All heavy atoms as an XYZ file, in Angstrom:
758
protein
N      -2.749     10.349    -17.292
C      -2.101     10.724    -16.053
C      -2.168      9.658    -15.096
O      -3.285      9.192    -14.837
C      -2.707     11.986    -15.497
C      -1.898     12.469    -14.225
S      -2.627     14.023    -13.575
C      -2.283     15.152    -14.855
N      -0.980      9.226    -14.488
C      -1.052      8.147    -13.523
C      -1.739      8.557    -12.356
O      -1.685      9.762    -11.842
C       0.362      7.740    -13.172
C       1.022      6.927    -14.384
C       2.256      6.343    -13.941
C       2.827      5.465    -15.061
N       2.913      6.005    -16.340
N      -2.473      7.706    -11.594
C      -3.195      7.993    -10.314
C      -2.381      7.983     -9.179
O      -2.495      8.853     -8.275
C      -4.326      6.999    -10.228
O      -5.198      7.054    -11.451
C      -5.261      7.337     -9.084
N      -1.455      7.019     -9.047
C      -0.700      6.894     -7.737
C       0.520      6.114     -7.987
O       0.457      5.183     -8.730
C      -1.626      6.255     -6.718
C      -0.984      6.034     -5.354
C      -0.749      7.398     -4.715
C      -2.012      5.322     -4.522
N       1.659      6.389     -7.327
C       2.828      5.601     -7.345
C       3.216      5.373     -5.966
O       4.043      6.094     -5.410
N       2.623      4.304     -5.378
C       3.046      3.989     -3.954
C       4.244      3.185     -3.990
O       4.234      2.106     -4.708
C       1.969      3.247     -3.281
C       2.257      2.845     -1.873
C       0.586      4.059     -3.257
N       5.222      3.514     -3.188
C       6.507      2.726     -3.161
C       6.525      2.023     -1.803
O       6.633      0.764     -1.802
C       7.752      3.658     -3.226
C       8.899      2.861     -3.054
C       7.645      4.500     -4.518
N       6.105      2.536     -0.698
C       6.094      1.906      0.610
C       5.005      2.439      1.440
O       4.586      3.574      1.295
C       7.423      2.182      1.408
C       8.694      1.882      0.704
C       9.515      2.825      0.223
C       9.015      0.503      0.638
C      10.732      2.432     -0.423
C      10.206      0.201     -0.071
C      11.035      1.149     -0.571
N       4.385      1.660      2.297
C       3.396      2.129      3.288
C       3.791      1.484      4.636
O       4.050      0.284      4.704
C       1.995      1.608      2.806
N       3.762      2.275      5.700
C       3.983      1.816      6.964
C       2.869      2.224      7.904
O       2.411      3.378      7.969
C       5.286      2.482      7.570
C       6.490      2.155      6.620
C       5.572      1.949      8.964
C       7.647      3.065      7.044
N       2.291      1.300      8.563
C       1.138      1.434      9.449
C       1.583      1.082     10.858
O       2.001     -0.047     11.059
C      -0.079      0.604      8.965
C      -0.424      1.023      7.648
C      -1.237      0.852     10.030
C      -1.416      0.001      7.032
N       1.493      1.977     11.741
C       1.964      1.750     13.221
C       0.867      1.913     14.160
O       0.273      3.051     14.092
C       3.210      2.600     13.540
O       4.182      2.371     12.527
C       3.900      2.230     14.857
N       0.582      1.069     15.143
C      -0.434      1.334     16.131
C       0.119      2.421     17.115
O       1.322      2.512     17.235
C      -0.734      0.046     16.884
O       0.489     -0.465     17.577
C      -1.326     -0.975     15.998
N      -0.776      3.193     17.572
C      -0.334      4.217     18.647
C      -0.941      3.895     19.978
O      -0.581      4.526     20.943
C      -0.852      5.570     18.199
O      -2.294      5.499     18.023
C      -0.226      5.966     16.950
N      -1.760      2.821     20.091
C      -2.258      2.461     21.385
C      -1.799      0.991     21.744
O      -1.684      0.123     20.839
C      -3.813      2.465     21.415
C      -4.438      3.879     21.261
C      -5.916      3.731     21.202
C      -4.092      4.822     22.441
N      -1.726      0.709     23.014
C      -1.321     -0.729     23.324
C       0.087     -1.079     22.929
O       0.927     -0.288     22.771
N       0.283     -2.317     22.605
C       1.562     -2.833     22.104
C       1.970     -2.221     20.800
O       1.087     -2.112     19.887
C       1.572     -4.335     21.914
N       3.145     -1.685     20.759
C       3.588     -1.015     19.464
C       3.842     -2.131     18.393
O       4.598     -3.121     18.669
C       4.965     -0.332     19.765
C       5.422      0.612     18.711
C       4.472      1.857     18.651
O       3.596      2.025     19.439
N       4.763      2.676     17.712
N       3.157     -1.996     17.380
C       3.289     -2.981     16.242
C       3.259     -2.195     14.908
O       2.478     -1.335     14.764
C       2.158     -3.923     16.361
C       2.289     -5.035     15.380
C       1.220     -6.148     15.550
O       0.423     -6.118     16.466
N       1.235     -7.215     14.796
N       4.057     -2.594     14.009
C       4.086     -2.096     12.631
C       3.837     -3.107     11.574
O       4.120     -4.239     11.713
C       5.507     -1.520     12.361
O       5.880     -0.448     13.225
N       3.107     -2.559     10.545
C       2.875     -3.416      9.381
C       3.473     -2.591      8.250
O       3.084     -1.473      7.981
C       1.307     -3.472      9.101
C       0.547     -4.072     10.363
C       0.173     -3.142     11.371
C       0.301     -5.363     10.458
C      -0.501     -3.644     12.463
C      -0.391     -5.834     11.528
C      -0.759     -4.979     12.639
O      -1.383     -5.509     13.656
N       4.439     -3.189      7.561
C       5.236     -2.540      6.466
C       5.031     -3.257      5.147
O       5.319     -4.436      5.086
C       6.705     -2.459      6.948
C       6.830     -1.684      8.219
C       8.190     -1.792      8.806
O       8.795     -2.877      8.808
N       8.802     -0.719      9.223
N       4.536     -2.446      4.167
C       4.254     -3.064      2.901
C       5.218     -2.524      1.770
O       5.290     -1.288      1.707
C       2.840     -2.803      2.573
C       1.841     -3.574      3.548
C       1.387     -2.891      4.616
C       1.520     -4.858      3.337
C       0.578     -3.556      5.506
C       0.774     -5.546      4.236
C       0.309     -4.849      5.381
O      -0.483     -5.535      6.298
N       5.792     -3.279      1.029
C       6.748     -2.837     -0.079
C       6.028     -3.169     -1.361
O       5.822     -4.379     -1.698
C       8.078     -3.507      0.080
C       9.085     -3.048     -0.896
O       8.750     -2.558     -1.997
O      10.276     -3.242     -0.630
N       5.851     -2.189     -2.200
C       5.167     -2.275     -3.503
C       6.152     -2.397     -4.670
O       5.711     -2.400     -5.842
C       4.146     -1.242     -3.807
C       3.019     -1.177     -2.717
C       3.156     -0.535     -1.488
C       1.841     -1.787     -2.920
C       2.191     -0.542     -0.583
C       0.766     -1.815     -2.018
C       1.041     -1.106     -0.786
N       7.513     -2.376     -4.330
C       8.434     -2.404     -5.428
C       8.997     -3.895     -5.670
O       8.630     -4.703     -4.902
C       9.621     -1.631     -5.072
O      10.377     -2.086     -3.968
C       9.188     -0.197     -4.716
N       9.846     -4.041     -6.600
C      10.393     -5.284     -6.811
C      11.888     -5.337     -6.356
O      12.647     -6.250     -6.637
C      10.351     -5.653     -8.338
C       8.958     -5.836     -8.783
C       8.266     -7.002     -8.067
O       8.720     -8.074     -7.955
N       7.036     -6.729     -7.627
N      12.265     -4.279     -5.560
C      13.561     -4.242     -5.092
C      13.807     -5.276     -3.878
O      12.876     -5.810     -3.481
C      13.918     -2.832     -4.568
O      13.016     -2.421     -3.486
N      15.067     -5.344     -3.412
C      15.251     -6.236     -2.440
C      14.431     -5.934     -1.136
O      14.397     -4.955     -0.594
C      16.882     -6.160     -2.004
C      17.189     -7.129     -1.003
C      18.652     -7.105     -0.910
N      19.043     -8.098      0.190
C      20.257     -8.083      0.795
N      21.091     -7.255      0.467
N      20.459     -8.954      1.679
N      13.810     -6.981     -0.666
C      12.879     -6.840      0.460
C      13.664     -6.717      1.752
O      14.514     -7.582      2.009
C      11.872     -8.072      0.522
C      10.725     -7.869      1.380
C       9.774     -6.810      1.045
C       9.862     -9.169      1.492
N      13.398     -5.703      2.502
C      13.989     -5.533      3.842
C      13.328     -6.405      4.883
O      12.143     -6.742      4.828
C      13.911     -4.086      4.270
C      14.580     -3.148      3.336
C      16.082     -3.341      3.268
O      16.803     -3.542      4.264
N      16.642     -3.449      2.043
N      14.009     -6.901      5.920
C      13.516     -7.665      7.001
C      12.302     -7.005      7.757
O      12.308     -5.764      7.898
C      14.602     -7.809      7.969
C      15.825     -7.588      7.238
C      15.484     -6.661      6.161
N      11.167     -7.699      7.876
C      10.039     -7.150      8.530
C       8.978     -6.597      7.566
O       7.952     -6.151      8.007
N       9.360     -6.494      6.313
C       8.449     -5.885      5.339
C       7.679     -6.988      4.542
O       8.166     -8.159      4.460
C       9.169     -5.033      4.287
C       9.674     -3.763      4.848
C      10.739     -3.622      5.680
C       9.181     -2.480      4.613
N      10.934     -2.258      6.002
C       9.991     -1.589      5.394
C       8.141     -1.986      3.916
C       9.694     -0.203      5.384
C       7.909     -0.678      3.913
C       8.669      0.285      4.658
N       6.424     -6.749      4.112
C       5.735     -7.641      3.269
C       5.689     -7.193      1.864
O       5.321     -6.023      1.576
C       4.196     -7.697      3.862
O       4.330     -8.077      5.236
C       3.392     -8.547      2.951
N       6.085     -8.073      0.888
C       6.032     -7.675     -0.472
C       4.546     -7.750     -0.964
O       3.835     -8.630     -0.561
C       6.886     -8.743     -1.319
C       6.542     -8.729     -2.790
C       7.543     -7.910     -3.588
N       8.914     -8.262     -3.426
C       9.877     -7.423     -3.097
N       9.607     -6.210     -2.956
N      11.082     -7.866     -2.819
N       4.160     -6.712     -1.738
C       2.792     -6.749     -2.310
C       2.981     -6.713     -3.890
O       3.420     -5.713     -4.392
C       2.030     -5.489     -1.897
C       0.585     -5.443     -2.561
C       1.965     -5.372     -0.300
N       2.576     -7.792     -4.479
C       2.700     -7.943     -5.941
C       1.436     -7.163     -6.494
O       0.401     -7.060     -5.871
C       2.577     -9.408     -6.329
C       3.722    -10.265     -5.773
C       5.006    -10.033     -6.311
O       5.168     -9.384     -7.515
O       6.080    -10.249     -5.676
N       1.574     -6.794     -7.771
C       0.470     -5.980     -8.441
C      -0.797     -6.742     -8.511
O      -1.839     -6.142     -8.433
C       0.994     -5.761     -9.851
N      -0.838     -8.008     -8.539
C      -2.078     -8.855     -8.615
C      -2.603     -9.335     -7.300
O      -3.538    -10.175     -7.255
N      -1.979     -8.856     -6.255
C      -2.455     -9.386     -4.855
C      -3.767     -8.803     -4.542
O      -3.967     -7.587     -4.139
C      -1.348     -8.914     -3.810
C      -1.698     -9.273     -2.387
C      -1.863    -10.698     -2.172
C      -2.305    -10.947     -0.711
N      -2.764    -12.248     -0.529
N      -4.888     -9.567     -4.616
C      -6.179     -9.217     -4.286
C      -6.453     -9.464     -2.820
O      -6.031    -10.371     -2.254
C      -7.212     -9.956     -5.135
C      -8.701     -9.592     -4.714
C      -7.078     -9.755     -6.551
N      -7.142     -8.479     -2.171
C      -7.473     -8.557     -0.698
C      -8.168     -9.913     -0.430
O      -9.056    -10.288     -1.101
C      -8.263     -7.457     -0.222
C      -8.589     -7.536      1.172
C      -7.789     -7.063      2.199
C      -9.831     -8.111      1.591
C      -8.012     -7.147      3.529
C     -10.116     -8.215      2.986
C      -9.209     -7.756      3.942
N      -7.716    -10.508      0.732
C      -8.410    -11.760      1.205
C      -8.431    -11.722      2.659
O      -7.574    -11.123      3.240
C      -7.784    -13.067      0.739
O      -6.465    -13.244      1.416
N      -9.437    -12.319      3.316
C      -9.550    -12.309      4.814
C      -8.309    -13.102      5.330
O      -7.884    -12.769      6.370
C     -10.768    -12.889      5.197
C     -11.947    -11.924      4.963
C     -13.282    -12.605      5.531
C     -14.403    -11.660      5.265
N     -15.677    -12.145      5.772
N      -7.831    -14.162      4.584
C      -6.739    -15.008      5.027
C      -5.408    -14.211      5.154
O      -4.857    -14.311      6.202
C      -6.587    -16.193      4.103
C      -5.543    -17.134      4.565
C      -5.433    -18.310      3.655
C      -4.298    -19.244      4.166
N      -4.116    -20.413      3.234
N      -5.071    -13.472      4.097
C      -3.835    -12.707      4.155
C      -3.991    -11.415      5.002
O      -3.031    -10.905      5.654
C      -3.311    -12.413      2.828
O      -4.192    -11.373      2.150
N      -5.157    -10.843      4.967
C      -5.478     -9.542      5.762
C      -5.009     -8.350      5.019
O      -5.099     -7.302      5.613
N      -4.527     -8.383      3.774
C      -4.211     -7.215      3.028
C      -4.301     -7.522      1.486
O      -4.362     -8.710      1.083
C      -2.823     -6.830      3.374
C      -1.732     -7.821      2.837
C      -1.125     -7.647      1.641
C      -1.378     -8.897      3.619
C      -0.173     -8.513      1.191
C      -0.432     -9.775      3.253
C       0.227     -9.596      2.035
O       1.124    -10.493      1.504
N      -4.345     -6.531      0.733
C      -4.378     -6.633     -0.736
C      -5.175     -5.569     -1.358
O      -5.770     -4.666     -0.695
N      -5.087     -5.526     -2.762
C      -5.870     -4.530     -3.491
C      -7.258     -5.099     -3.681
O      -7.546     -6.208     -3.739
C      -5.215     -4.426     -4.941
C      -3.764     -3.827     -4.936
C      -2.762     -4.686     -5.089
C      -3.618     -2.583     -4.771
C      -1.512     -4.146     -5.090
C      -2.337     -1.949     -4.718
C      -1.235     -2.755     -4.924
N      -8.184     -4.132     -3.544
C      -9.583     -4.451     -3.732
C      -9.862     -4.742     -5.138
O      -9.163     -4.471     -6.041
C     -10.524     -3.209     -3.295
C     -10.413     -2.873     -1.826
C     -10.960     -3.981     -0.864
O     -11.845     -4.634     -1.296
O     -10.509     -4.064      0.283
N     -10.764     -5.685     -5.268
C     -11.254     -6.271     -6.566
C     -11.422     -5.051     -7.641
O     -11.987     -3.992     -7.321
C     -12.507     -6.955     -6.485
O     -12.348     -7.997     -5.590
C     -12.970     -7.564     -7.801
N     -10.865     -5.138     -8.794
C     -11.035     -4.118     -9.783
C      -9.741     -3.284     -9.986
O      -9.712     -2.552    -10.909
N      -8.853     -3.393     -9.080
C      -7.599     -2.590     -9.221
C      -6.791     -3.081    -10.459
O      -6.654     -4.274    -10.643
C      -6.725     -2.729     -7.902
N      -6.285     -2.119    -11.205
C      -5.531     -2.358    -12.405
C      -4.112     -1.770    -12.198
O      -3.795     -0.773    -12.819
C      -6.182     -1.820    -13.623
C      -7.543     -2.520    -13.900
C      -8.333     -1.953    -15.022
C      -9.652     -2.626    -15.247
N     -10.606     -1.848    -15.630
N      -3.370     -2.500    -11.440
C      -2.011     -2.057    -11.112
C      -1.064     -2.379    -12.241
O      -1.054     -3.493    -12.817
C      -1.514     -2.665     -9.746
C      -2.556     -2.546     -8.671
C      -0.132     -2.144     -9.363
C      -2.949     -1.024     -8.349
N      -0.152     -1.456    -12.568
C       0.802     -1.591    -13.650
C       2.144     -1.371    -13.079
O       2.388     -0.603    -12.172
C       0.552     -0.727    -14.922
C       0.385      0.713    -14.477
C      -0.733     -1.208    -15.519
C       0.252      1.589    -15.618
N       3.144     -1.881    -13.695
C       4.574     -1.576    -13.319
C       4.969     -2.369    -12.124
O       4.201     -2.985    -11.452
N       6.376     -2.328    -11.945
C       6.975     -3.061    -10.866
C       7.804     -2.178     -9.913
O       8.373     -2.525     -9.026
C       7.922     -4.107    -11.400
O       8.894     -3.514    -12.170
C       7.167     -5.192    -12.114
N       7.748     -0.774    -10.161
C       8.385      0.181     -9.334
C       7.545      0.684     -8.228
O       7.984      1.655     -7.615
C       9.042      1.319    -10.208
N       6.446      0.122     -8.104
C       5.415      0.613     -7.119
C       4.086      0.230     -7.627
O       3.813     -0.185     -8.714
N       3.070      0.651     -6.786
C       1.721      0.408     -7.175
C       1.223      1.606     -7.959
O       0.919      2.642     -7.364
C       0.806      0.249     -5.836
N       1.168      1.525     -9.313
C       0.783      2.604    -10.198
C      -0.354      2.205    -10.990
O      -0.519      0.982    -11.452
C       1.970      2.935    -11.160
O       3.002      3.313    -10.288
C       1.627      4.154    -11.966
N      -1.309      3.044    -11.239
C      -2.424      2.758    -12.110
C      -2.966      3.999    -12.810
O      -2.647      5.109    -12.433
C      -3.625      2.264    -11.126
O      -4.749      1.974    -11.818
N      -3.611      3.722    -13.855
C      -4.294      4.837    -14.704
C      -5.590      5.196    -14.127
O      -6.215      6.121    -14.483
C      -4.328      4.384    -16.143
C      -3.041      4.159    -16.896
C      -2.221      5.430    -17.111
O      -2.751      6.634    -17.056
O      -0.991      5.372    -17.250
N      -6.155      4.250    -13.235
C      -7.416      4.454    -12.637
C      -7.296      4.365    -11.158
O      -6.426      3.695    -10.636
C      -8.426      3.413    -13.135
O      -7.957      2.130    -12.797
C      -8.604      3.525    -14.688
N      -8.237      4.957    -10.378
C      -8.284      4.860     -8.929
C      -8.304      3.439     -8.484
O      -8.884      2.595     -9.088
C      -9.485      5.629     -8.457
C      -9.760      6.566     -9.640
C      -9.409      5.866    -10.924
N      -7.592      3.139     -7.296
C      -7.693      1.769     -6.808
C      -7.543      1.938     -5.297
O      -7.275      2.946     -4.671
C      -6.556      0.954     -7.270
C      -5.161      1.439     -6.913
C      -4.449      0.998     -5.688
C      -4.476      2.288     -7.796
C      -3.243      1.464     -5.363
C      -3.241      2.709     -7.432
C      -2.651      2.430     -6.299
N      -7.968      0.792     -4.557
C      -7.963      0.671     -3.125
C      -6.996     -0.429     -2.687
O      -7.046     -1.524     -3.292
C      -9.278      0.503     -2.607
C     -10.280      1.548     -2.922
C     -11.738      1.014     -2.432
C     -10.025      2.818     -2.330
N      -6.189     -0.125     -1.673
C      -5.466     -1.159     -1.003
C      -5.858     -1.192      0.359
O      -5.945     -0.273      1.046
C      -3.950     -0.812     -1.049
C      -3.064     -1.788     -0.329
C      -2.699     -3.001     -0.966
C      -2.544     -1.497      0.884
C      -1.908     -3.903     -0.244
C      -1.729     -2.397      1.593
C      -1.461     -3.652      0.971
N      -6.278     -2.431      0.807
C      -6.828     -2.575      2.184
C      -6.016     -3.471      3.100
O      -5.344     -4.357      2.596
C      -8.288     -3.064      2.106
O      -9.062     -2.274      1.465
N      -6.024     -3.150      4.397
C      -5.323     -3.915      5.455
C      -6.379     -4.123      6.524
O      -6.958     -3.176      7.010
C      -4.100     -3.205      5.904
C      -3.460     -4.012      7.008
C      -3.171     -2.836      4.844
N      -6.577     -5.382      6.893
C      -7.415     -5.792      8.006
C      -6.653     -5.540      9.303
O      -5.716     -6.245      9.554
C      -7.949     -7.202      7.879
C      -8.929     -7.553      8.999
C      -9.310     -9.040      8.798
C     -10.263     -9.468      9.838
N     -10.561    -10.930      9.859
N      -7.140     -4.576     10.055
C      -6.489     -4.278     11.398
C      -7.548     -4.157     12.466
O      -8.714     -3.872     12.167
C      -5.786     -2.913     11.243
C      -4.593     -2.913     10.238
C      -4.164     -1.390     10.142
C      -3.470     -3.724     10.649
N      -7.184     -4.397     13.660
C      -8.081     -4.271     14.826
C      -8.485     -2.789     15.036
O      -7.744     -1.919     14.523
C      -7.320     -4.833     16.001
C      -5.846     -4.642     15.600
C      -5.839     -4.778     14.155
N      -9.552     -2.545     15.676
C      -9.965     -1.176     16.062
C      -8.871     -0.528     16.848
O      -8.488     -1.102     17.890
C     -11.274     -1.253     16.790
C     -11.948      0.037     17.127
C     -12.928      0.453     16.052
O     -13.402     -0.303     15.261
O     -13.252      1.702     16.135
N      -8.408      0.611     16.408
C      -7.378      1.379     17.239
C      -7.043      2.617     16.521
O      -7.806      3.049     15.510
C      -6.123      0.498     17.260
O      -5.138      1.061     18.035
N      -6.113      3.371     16.978
C      -5.636      4.635     16.339
C      -4.256      4.145     15.704
O      -3.439      3.525     16.280
C      -5.379      5.646     17.354
C      -6.653      6.226     17.906
O      -7.664      6.298     17.175
N      -6.657      6.535     19.115
N      -4.092      4.606     14.470
C      -2.849      4.286     13.778
C      -2.157      5.555     13.136
O      -2.822      6.450     12.825
C      -3.215      3.320     12.551
C      -3.656      2.036     13.006
C      -5.077      1.760     13.259
C      -2.868      0.948     13.289
C      -5.555      0.567     13.690
C      -3.346     -0.312     13.766
C      -4.693     -0.483     13.882
N      -0.848      5.520     13.055
C      -0.108      6.356     12.204
C       0.049      5.793     10.932
O       0.592      4.584     10.936
C       1.216      6.753     12.940
C       1.029      7.551     14.167
O       0.168      8.364     14.220
N       1.855      7.273     15.118
N      -0.199      6.360      9.822
C       0.035      5.845      8.544
C       1.074      6.720      7.681
O       0.796      7.851      7.629
C      -1.308      5.671      7.750
C      -1.029      5.163      6.302
C      -2.286      4.853      8.524
N       2.067      6.066      7.286
C       3.126      6.732      6.452
C       3.024      6.147      5.062
O       3.165      4.873      4.975
C       4.467      6.603      7.041
O       4.523      7.090      8.330
C       5.539      7.395      6.219
N       2.831      6.895      4.039
C       2.808      6.388      2.666
C       3.890      7.208      1.887
O       3.911      8.466      1.817
C       1.515      6.649      1.968
C       1.446      6.120      0.576
C       0.410      6.012      2.794
N       4.838      6.492      1.259
C       5.855      7.181      0.452
C       5.481      7.049     -0.900
O       5.181      5.960     -1.533
C       7.233      6.545      0.706
C       7.684      6.725      2.078
S       9.391      6.110      2.212
C       9.227      4.919      3.555
N       5.304      8.209     -1.602
C       4.914      8.306     -2.973
C       5.970      8.683     -3.896
O       6.925      9.394     -3.486
C       3.784      9.230     -3.100
C       2.618      9.043     -2.209
C       1.625     10.210     -2.298
C       1.924      7.715     -2.547
N       5.968      8.246     -5.140
C       6.912      8.550     -6.160
C       6.356      8.519     -7.551
O       5.693      7.457     -7.866
C       8.141      7.740     -6.026
C       9.368      8.107     -6.926
O       9.324      9.256     -7.313
O      10.119      7.201     -7.328
N       6.636      9.553     -8.390
C       6.264      9.395     -9.780
C       7.305     10.136    -10.607
O       7.191     11.306    -10.858
C       4.834     10.035    -10.028
C       4.350      9.839    -11.501
O       5.092      9.172    -12.247
N       3.290     10.410    -11.779
N       8.443      9.425    -10.936
C       9.484     10.037    -11.663
C       9.103     10.556    -13.022
O       9.823     11.346    -13.488
C      10.546      8.906    -11.726
C       9.798      7.646    -11.470
C       8.610      7.942    -10.675
N       7.975     10.071    -13.561
C       7.575     10.518    -14.906
C       6.785     11.820    -14.902
O       6.469     12.258    -15.968
C       6.809      9.428    -15.619
O       5.581      9.232    -14.984
N       6.445     12.402    -13.833
C       5.773     13.701    -13.862
C       4.630     13.776    -12.764
O       4.699     13.116    -11.693
N       3.626     14.473    -13.028
C       2.486     14.729    -12.167
C       1.642     13.462    -11.991
O       1.501     12.649    -12.759
C       1.574     15.881    -12.660
C       2.267     17.207    -12.778
C       1.385     18.189    -13.288
C       1.980     19.584    -13.355
N       1.135     20.622    -13.805
N       0.995     13.485    -10.741
C       0.103     12.382    -10.445
C      -1.003     12.862     -9.610
O      -0.816     13.909     -8.814
C       0.862     11.205     -9.750
N      -2.125     12.275     -9.660
C      -3.200     12.531     -8.715
C      -3.180     11.603     -7.587
O      -3.254     10.374     -7.819
C      -4.575     12.606     -9.465
C      -4.577     13.566    -10.536
C      -5.657     12.838     -8.475
C      -5.702     13.492    -11.543
N      -3.131     11.999     -6.352
C      -3.051     11.073     -5.239
C      -4.113     11.504     -4.166
O      -4.223     12.636     -3.797
C      -1.636     11.194     -4.618
O      -0.737     10.850     -5.646
C      -1.507     10.057     -3.476
N      -4.837     10.478     -3.662
C      -5.712     10.659     -2.587
C      -5.469      9.513     -1.625
O      -5.442      8.360     -2.049
C      -7.179     10.658     -3.019
O      -7.341     11.657     -3.912
C      -8.132     10.786     -1.854
N      -5.216      9.733     -0.373
C      -5.109      8.749      0.700
C      -6.288      8.879      1.628
O      -6.564      9.889      2.160
C      -3.812      8.866      1.423
C      -3.649      7.789      2.502
C      -2.624      8.832      0.465
N      -7.010      7.702      1.831
C      -8.158      7.670      2.711
C      -7.959      6.608      3.709
O      -7.319      5.643      3.470
C      -9.451      7.430      1.905
C      -9.768      8.417      0.915
C     -11.096      7.994      0.175
C     -11.493      9.086     -0.909
N     -12.665      8.747     -1.573
N      -8.551      6.855      4.810
C      -8.554      5.869      5.950
C      -9.830      5.894      6.625
O     -10.474      6.971      6.795
C      -7.352      6.136      6.907
N     -10.257      4.791      7.208
C     -11.531      4.720      7.968
C     -11.369      3.875      9.166
O     -10.582      2.972      9.227
C     -12.763      4.436      7.160
C     -12.584      2.886      6.583
C     -13.866      2.546      5.854
O     -13.982      2.887      4.636
O     -14.630      1.951      6.493
């Protein structure tokens, strides 16, 4: 059973200056203002985003895996609204979204 099929993630600050971070996990045409996230993109302090070490992402229609994985974004201390669009056209999936 697939663990997660993330298609898009949008993170918007709710305090101070309004700022959005938009990540596209698909191989479709990238919209202006979005950041493409390739399956092998490992988190680094330099980029400030990526999958944590050990993620085994498969497919190009989104971030999909047979095992749990973490995608991290380095953000300043604040309150955020997080929107995650999920899709699994092949059937059921187990999905957990965590934030700290």
